Structure formats: C-alpha cells, structure tokens
C-alpha angles and dihedrals in degrees: 000000000000117000132213096273097042095272125106130284134197122248117201107228098175135033089244092062117126136179112198137172136185109239136182108223130181119224113270141056120336135184120217117199122185127192113210145113143223129207102223140004092278098060108032103104144068138202119228121209131186115201090344095308122110116248098176149293132280126207120205137192123279094210107047145353107291141155134259128176144203133185124228137170127236110210098188122034119225140067116356138162121236119200133184117199137171119277095187139006125340121267097073115135125217118196106171146334125227125197126196121181148153121335094013096300110163139158141158129231118202108217092219090061096048123097111264126219132027120315122258118261132031123321119228090245102040112148117217124193126195118186136194122192099023128107092199134020131191139166119222119198106217117190094146103061121017091011091067091067090074125071120228118279128188101261107049148353117280092269129156116203106215115203111215121190133170145189116186130192147081115308125208123229109279093014116139125204124183141171128226125182135191114204119189135170120215121236125223109300095351135097124202114220120193137176111216121198133176123221107186101282095355134074130205124207117198118193107228092211102046102020089230114153128209121187122209127192138172116223092340096176103174097330095107118072111251094012129103117171148133092218119138089224139357137195116200118197134174092261107015145035129214124195131179125211095354133160098165131035135159117179122158106298093354123094120176134179129175132180090220132023115280136172114230143180115199130177127206091256092063099255116130151158125224131190116200128184091205137010110291142166114238127192122196113182105322095330118098127189140168118247123202122214114283132026120342131178114214144168130222137172112302109268095207129227115343100182094085092051091048091052090051092048093051093044090058093055125092115217113241112239110255115246110252118242109270115265121217108255087217129039134192122353131313123173099341109079120181111259096189142337127207134186123226098187093235135063106284110223106174138018137193132175129206147147096252101176099038091242096118092255117125120224124200118220116199127187115204140197092243089067096257130130107208126196119207130182119234091271092058096256115145113242103176144328135217122205123215125183096253141029118295110244103177140011135184139156127250140183095225099173101033095244095124092252123108135233128199124250119198133180119207141190086241086078093251132124106206131202110202128191123230088267093056096253119136112255092180142330133205122205116211115222124246115239120276094190107111094205099049095038092089090062099038126078125214101287099276112178105239106168132025131186133169128212140147098256097167099043097239095125093255126099125243123204126235122188137178116220136189090249086080094252133119108214130200119201131190128226092283095049094256119145114258097177146327127224118199125212130161101262141026111295103223096140093082134151139150129225139154100255096161098051094233096116093255121112119237120214112236122188152128141187121284099167137047090010145109098203132074097198118149119211131199113210130187130215092283094049092254115148110242096180146315146171133242096220108183123007133235125002099014135123134208098242099169138021136183146151122242127180095218096171098039136273115348095023104099114181122193112235119200132188126195142193086249086074094251132134115205125194114200124193114225128222110176091322094316110121128211123178117253099178146336124216127185120222132194098267144348112333103242104171140016139183141160114242128191098210094167098045091233096116093257115117128212119209115248116194131188123204144189085248087079092245133117113215130199118208126190126226089272093049096254116146113251099178144332123213128188114227101183101253145034108297114251102177139005118203126187108220136177113271093210089240109100116289095334120119138207130200130239116209115202123199128175089270108026148031116215127185114210128197131215092281094051094252120135113251098173137007149167120207134175095067120138132211100354108186104176142002139191139179126231108153084313139027121275122191135182129197141203089249089064099258124143112197128192117197130200123223 
C-alpha cells in the first residue's frame, strides 16, 4: 500500500507477520522510530525485537502515518537483526524504521524493502511441546479471558497460552486415559530434542543429545520395579531421585522415612533438598535428622549409583501403545455438493443470508478480517463492499422500517454498529463507548462490537438492533440508530438471541457473557431493557458459551437452553420470562453449540448440543441422552434444517473441516469433508459457510 512519501508501506494481514532487517549497530544507546498507523484501538501498536529479544513496544496513530519512538541499549556492537511484529490485531501499517545511535550514527529502513516473515532457524525463545496420550494438540492464545488478569509487562501482552488436548472415543469400564506434556524452550543457537514415551502411569523422557533418561510417575505405589513408595509423584533419573509429598520410599540403595509428608530431591552422592510443611523427623538410610518447616539442604550417606536401578525399572515396563491419530468418521462428499465457492481476499469471519429486496433473490453478506462487509449474489458474484476501520465480527439482516425489505447490520472492531442499505451505503452507525471505570478498564477492551442481532422487541412491526460489545454492555438501538438502553454484565455478551418468551408478540432479548467473564448467567430483557428473569447456571469462573430456544413440551412452550465452559447443558422452563431450571446434563467438553430440533415433526423439540469433545449429543425433554455421534472435530455450529419429510427436521453439525447432517437416530445422512478453517455457517434453503482463508461456500442439498 502507499506510504507517507508516496512509496509503498507494509500492512500486517496476520498476527504472524514480521518485518525484519539485518543491521550493524555500535555499542551504546539507540533510538528506534517507526512510522505507521492503525485503524482502531485494537491494532495501533507494534513490538520491536533485537536478535529475538523484546526491546519494547511502539504505539502509532489511528488516523494517519505518524512516528513513535523507543530507546534501547546495544551491549555488544556488531551485526544484529531488528524485527517489528504485531502487538495486537492485524491491519496495522508500517511505513519505515529510523535508527539513531552513538556518534551521530543514523539510517532509515523502508519497510517495503525489508525481508518479510520470520527468520530461518530456531529462535532463542522457541517453545516446543511433546505430548503423550493425546490424539490432537493445539495452543490457544488467550488475551481476552485469563490474560486480562495480568497487568502489562515490558516484554509481551498479558497473554495466556492455553494448551488444549483431546482424545475422543468410547472407553471401557476401568480404562484410564491420561495426558502428559513436555514443554521446553530453546536456548540461543541450540535445540532440545526429546523422545517422550508413555508406560501405563509413567512417562520416560530421553534427551536426544545425551541419551539420558528420566522416568516420571504419579502415585506409583509399587507399580514400578524396584520402587515402593506412598509419594504423590516421583522423578527417577540416572543420578538423582525426586519425590513429592512422601513419607515412605524404597528405591534400590535408597531408603527414606518421614513422620510427615515432605518433598525431596536426593542425588546419589547423598546431597539433597527437602521442603516440609511442618517440623518432621526424616530418616535416609541409617541417618536421621530433624527438618524445620520450609526448605532445607541436607546431606546423607551416599546412596551409590542409581543408573543401573533406573535401567532395570525401565526394562520392566511395557510401553503403552500410542493412540492413533483420529480418523474422520466421514470422508468425501455425500448428498451436499458444492454449488459455488467465492473468494473474498481476506479471512471471512461471519456470514448471513437474506432476501434483501423482496424479489426472491438471496444475497450473501460476509464480514471479513480486513474490515470489509462484502455482498455477494447467490452465484458468488461480488456486488459491492463497505469498509469499516476494524474487522467485522458479526453480521445479520433487519427490516428497520417495516417495509418488508431488509437492511444489513454489521458489528466491527472499530466500536461501531453499522446499518447499511441494500446498496452498501451507511444509513447510520452507533459507536459504543469505551469504559470509564478505572477498576474494570484492565479487563475491558475498547468497546469492539462482537455480536449483532435484530428483532422486533416492541411489537411495532419494525426491527430493533441489539449488540454485545467489549465494553461489557448490551446495547439496544432503534430504527434510526439511537440508543434505547444499555444493560451491563461482567463480560462480553456474545451468546445472544431473541424470542417471544411472554407470548405477547414482542421479542425478548436473551443473552449472557461468553468472553472476558467469570459468570455464565443468562438474562431475559424486555423492550425497555428491564430484566424479567434469568439463571446463574454454573458458578465462578464460568462462561455462557452457547444459547438456544427449544420447545420441549410442544408449540408455545419455549425453554431457554444454556451451555457453559464447565461442560454443562442447562434447560430452563420459562414462565413469562422467569426461568426455573428443569435439568442439567454434563457433556464431554465445553458446550460450543446448541439448537432445538423437531426430529419427529410433532412440534416437540429435542435439545441437540455440540461440544469440544467432537461429539454431537441429543437430549430428550427430561434431559436423558438419546444418542451421541462423533463428527471429527469440535462443533462450531448446529443448524436445524428441514428433513424434506413433512414437518420433521434434521440437524447439521459444522466443524472447522466438515459439515455433517444427522437424522433422528444420530446417524449421518449427508456430509462434506475436506474443508479447512471454517469460521461461521448459516442456513437459508441451503448451507452457506465461510473460512479463514477467505472462502465463501454455498452447498446444495
């Protein structure tokens, strides 16, 4: 893109983007100045690294290319590598870098001329993970939820990397499955290579460089040859032993007794460290001594070589067969051929479909990471696009003036909720405020609009708009984009739907926080924003990860169905918006999707739930499990669709790589596999998907 002086600049399109440059720097103090810009509060900063180590952060303007500087010190003069990476969301633009140092040294680096992408070879801080016992492993960078509990520090954002691992399948009675992980960080110029093997309830780590083996076990008891102990955990190495919460241990030449549990590390030479919670008497071999509370270094008689005993212990173990990588339960395509596929040129995050003009022609609305709302016809041809100043998180359609025609509602990271006409022009926009509460500000973001819905909440024949924003408020807007009310709840309300729960022809707004929260409470709000009822669901620190309506007792009996990150599904009976719990059912993982499905066509819904466990579950009106079907990946969306047989329905489960249609018995009747990076899905007389590679896919049925 065009830079400040008419040249070209670099726009960061992914969080992995990097601009780097080899530089010769003299020892001493240097000033780095970057010229760049963001477009909203969530993408207006960079990190700067020197030789793979962070030297600071740089904030830039949101309105135009402008400079920002930091000062750093070079300890050793010579060749170095300077890198500039994203601190926040993509969309940030870097034009140039200027360096000024000792003795008047100064030079400029044009970003367009710098090498792009990470350097070859291993970084000094590369994290390596080896896992035993898992069929799949992923790392989720969480700066929204747990990450907000840490204040900023100089070297990184407050980000928690959450390790997620899974094994999925039927377990036999008495069967035990467990996960073990080895995390290591490389040093400068060196890479640590390990082999990691599981032996029933023990794990062996073999250093690829030295061949040294260390054996770990949880509550081994007498299951390891040569070891008898009541320790909660042990680590057996070639020249030392470590035990946690132990009072009794016999291992080869080592004998230990303690009056109270201690944690110890003892080498074969007799040197050791003990940590006691209370005063205790410890005996190692024939030497007894008194230990005070806390950490104590001690010596005992030399135990003698441990390597031979370790080899004998390992030789007696039988390696546990590694779990095979999960196979997709469905392959290829059956019954859902692709009708068309279009490219947007940017990761597509959200999709909606509607007949905007009342002419019977469907239009596909796509919200993208580059901040654009794109409108496609039902052949995938682009009609127009609108550009906001931040990524588009959510889109829907609305009849704002009651004329039977529909407008487009879009929520953006630039804090605005937009109403667009059928020609893509802005009819109005509403900007949600950032928080002004000094305590909660550390947890809140800047007011990004993360979920939008439209419904006639006052019964006048015209839709209102409700949106959840990252300022921890649910907003309701009228037909002109004016604020009707705000409802505050700790968290970002992205689990959000509307339904007539009172039977008066007016839609209630039903929602609860799924992000930046520690509560999974659902609230029912009327047209004035007054809370009619709700339910707390799980306690601290839960989140309302899924929400749906199901008419469990037939037409006119809407129940509110909630799913949480505590793996629970709740069904709440509704009495004029007041909610009382009917049942609670635990699933195998976080509840990621819910819907009510009338499989029999008799007006009585069953509850269908999708989970991170890669299963779809069907629950009856009393909460009893009807069936559970694996679909090959965490469930992203569940959509109730006509079965083609009278009033009966089926359900389509969408994962990041497949769409599977399930019948009343839970068996797959149609599917499409081989997809990649699906981000959203919707149904409008056919299935529409969008992906993080920018694809929009329409499927026949």
